[in-house]
N, C-alpha and C positions, 0 to 999 in steps of 0.2 A: 504494500499500500504506500510505501515511501516513494515509489517511483512516480506516482500520480503528482505528488507535491513538487518533485524535481523537474517534471516535464515542462519544457518551454519550446515554443515554435513561433516563427514569424507569422504563420497562418492561423495560429490559435486565437479564436475569438472570445473565449471565456477564460479568465484568469483565476476565478474563484471556484474551488471545487472541494468536495469533502468525500472521503471514503469511509465506510463503516463496515464492520464485520459483525453479522448477526446470525443467530440461529435461524433456521428456515421458517418455522411457524410464527414466532412472536414478532416478526418484522412488521413495523408500521411505517409507512412512508411519511417523510417530512412534508411540511406545508408548501414547499417550493416545488418547481418542476424537478422531475426525478429521472435519472438513468439508472436502472437496476441491472446489474451484471449477475446473472444467476447460473450457477453450475448445478445441473440436475443431480442431486444426490438423495432425493426423497422418492417415496412411493407416489403413485398417482393421487391417492387420497391426501397425502401430505402436501403435494404441489397444489391441489385444488384448495386446500385450507389456506395456503399462502395467497392464492388468487383472491379468495374471499377477504382476507385480512387487508389486502391492497385495495379492493373494490369499495369497501365501505367508506374510508376516509376520502377516497377519490370522488365518490358521489356527493359527499358533504361539502367538499372544497375542490371543485374541478381544477386540474392543472395538467400540464403536459407530462406524459409518462412514456418512457422508452424502456423496453425490456429486451436485454440481450441474453438469450437463453442458450447456454452451452450444453451440448449433448442432449438435444430435445427428445425426450422419450415419451412424454405425455402431451396430449392435445389440449391441455387446460387453458393455455393462453390463446390458442387459435379459435376456440369456440366463441359463440356470442355471449355467453354468460360466464362469470359475472362481470368481466371487465370491458367487453365490447371493443377489443383491440383489433387493429388491422395488421395483417402480416406485411412487412416491408421486404423481407428477404428470408429465404429458408434454404438451408443446405443440410446435408447429413450431419454436419458438425455443429451448426448453430442456427438459431432463428432469431429474427428481430421483429418485435411487435411494438406498436404505438397507438395512442389515441390522437396523435397530432395530424393535422392536415398538411404540415410542412414536409417537403421532401427531405430525405436524409442527406447530410453533408457527406460528400465523397472526397477521398484524397485526390490531390492534383496529380496528374500524370507526369 
């Protein structure tokens, strides 16, 4: 997580960032826009519980959410409930979901 704080780039548009390490189920999203990097290490039931824990505060206080789901084993984020996210990219190694209408930023060639 220290690498996030040390990262600097001329093309970097956001200089403020925070990383947190949480257990899978008790995770509650902050009140600001969120990028969640999730490595799948839970059962489908556990991952569904996480989605529910994210959905409730998101419904109460709508904000931009991006989920980067590594080793996507379960379709919890791809379904309509409870988060209503759209799939931005899906490979066998990762999937990206968001509630944002903004296109994802891609690296310059």
